C-alpha positions in Angstrom: -1.9 128.7 -100.6 1.4 129.4 -102.3 3.8 126.7 -103.2 5.9 125.6 -100.2 3.2 126.7 -97.7 1.5 124.1 -95.6 -2.0 124.1 -94.2 -2.3 125.4 -90.7 -2.3 122.7 -88.1 -5.5 122.6 -86.0 -4.6 123.2 -82.3 -6.6 122.3 -79.3 -6.6 122.9 -75.6 -5.1 119.6 -74.2 -7.4 119.9 -71.1 -10.4 119.5 -73.4 -9.3 116.1 -74.5 -8.7 115.0 -70.9 -12.1 116.3 -69.9 -13.7 114.4 -72.7 -11.8 111.3 -71.7 -13.2 111.6 -68.2 -16.8 111.8 -69.5 -16.1 108.9 -71.8 -14.7 106.8 -68.9 -17.9 107.3 -66.9 -20.2 106.6 -69.9 -18.3 103.4 -70.7 -18.1 102.3 -67.1 -21.9 102.7 -66.8 -22.3 100.8 -70.1 -20.3 97.9 -68.8 -22.1 97.8 -65.4 -25.6 98.2 -66.9 -25.4 95.3 -69.4 -26.4 92.5 -67.1 -29.0 94.6 -65.3 -30.5 96.7 -68.0 -29.3 95.8 -71.5 -31.4 98.6 -73.1 -29.5 101.2 -71.0 -26.2 99.8 -72.2 -27.4 100.1 -75.8 -28.4 103.7 -75.4 -25.2 104.7 -73.5 -23.0 103.0 -76.0 -24.9 104.4 -79.0 -24.5 107.9 -77.5 -20.8 107.4 -76.9 -20.4 106.0 -80.4 -22.1 109.2 -81.8 -19.7 111.3 -79.7 -16.7 109.4 -81.0 -18.0 109.7 -84.6 -18.4 113.5 -84.3 -14.8 113.9 -83.1 -13.4 111.4 -85.6 -15.3 112.3 -88.7 -16.3 116.0 -88.3 -13.4 117.2 -86.1 -12.8 117.8 -82.4 -14.6 121.1 -82.4 -17.8 119.1 -83.1 -17.2 116.5 -80.4 -20.0 117.0 -77.8 -17.7 116.8 -74.8 -15.3 119.3 -76.3 -18.2 121.6 -76.8 -19.3 121.3 -73.2 -15.7 122.0 -72.2 -15.4 125.1 -74.3 -18.8 126.5 -73.2 -18.9 125.5 -69.6 -15.5 124.6 -68.2 -12.9 126.7 -70.0 -14.6 130.1 -69.3 -14.2 129.2 -65.6 -10.6 128.0 -65.6 -9.2 130.4 -68.3 -7.2 129.9 -71.5 -4.6 127.1 -71.7 -0.9 127.9 -71.3 -0.2 125.8 -74.4 -2.0 124.1 -77.3 -1.4 120.8 -79.0 -1.9 119.3 -82.4 -5.5 118.0 -82.9 -4.4 115.2 -85.2 -3.4 112.6 -82.5 -6.6 113.1 -80.3 -8.7 113.0 -83.5 -7.1 109.7 -84.4 -7.8 108.5 -80.9 -11.5 109.3 -81.4 -11.3 107.1 -84.5 -9.9 104.2 -82.5 -12.6 104.7 -79.9 -15.2 104.8 -82.6 -14.0 101.5 -83.9 -14.2 99.8 -80.5 -17.6 101.3 -79.8 -18.9 100.1 -83.2 -17.7 96.6 -82.4 -19.3 96.8 -79.0 -22.6 97.9 -80.5 -22.5 95.1 -83.0 -21.8 92.7 -80.2 -24.8 94.0 -78.3 -27.1 93.7 -81.2 -26.0 90.1 -82.0 -25.9 89.1 -78.3 -22.2 88.4 -78.2 -21.5 89.3 -74.6 -17.8 88.4 -74.5 -17.0 90.5 -77.6 -19.1 93.4 -76.1 -17.1 93.3 -72.9 -13.7 93.1 -74.6 -14.4 95.9 -77.0 -16.0 98.3 -74.5 -13.3 97.4 -71.9 -10.5 98.4 -74.3 -12.2 101.7 -75.0 -12.8 102.2 -71.3 -9.2 101.5 -70.4 -7.9 103.9 -73.0 -10.2 106.6 -71.9 -9.4 106.0 -68.2 -5.6 106.2 -68.9 -6.1 109.6 -70.5 -8.5 110.9 -67.9 -6.5 109.7 -64.9 -2.9 109.8 -66.0 -3.0 112.2 -69.0 -1.7 109.3 -71.2 -3.5 109.1 -74.5 -3.0 105.6 -75.8 -4.6 106.4 -79.2 -2.4 109.5 -79.5 0.7 107.3 -78.9 -0.5 104.8 -81.5 -0.9 107.7 -84.0 2.6 109.0 -83.3 4.0 105.4 -83.6 2.3 105.0 -87.0 3.6 108.3 -88.2 7.2 107.4 -87.1 7.0 104.0 -88.8 5.4 105.3 -92.0 7.8 108.2 -92.5 11.0 107.7 -94.5 14.1 108.0 -92.4 16.5 110.8 -93.3 19.8 109.1 -94.4 22.8 111.2 -93.8 25.8 110.7 -96.0 28.7 108.9 -94.3 31.4 111.6 -93.9 34.2 109.2 -93.1 33.2 108.6 -89.5 
């Protein structure tokens, strides 16, 4: 890359993130419902969801299993997107989901039911907001952090 050039920004089909959020919502709802009935099922479901979050957060969204399903099964049936979006905010959202899922797994292992419910419920609510209302809470946090961490551009006072 020459001086002054920036690396290309990874772009994704925004419908893919919403599709993944829908699957995540179902998996996390089943995780919450199963805990009192079949704790082992909750552990397996949450471990699988944690792995899905880890793939998206650590390896990139193209390696996130739900995104792969979307690209291979759904997108060929509905056609290409009319627009693409920056992958950084959804990837950050995967990291946030991973954090809550890890806390939930730890809570399951150490039999801390209240912490399990709170952590998984937060992840569930965020996924449901994205799936149902196309509102990515993790993406919004990413954008807020970016705005707060960037230096404001100060314009010279021109006598106004």
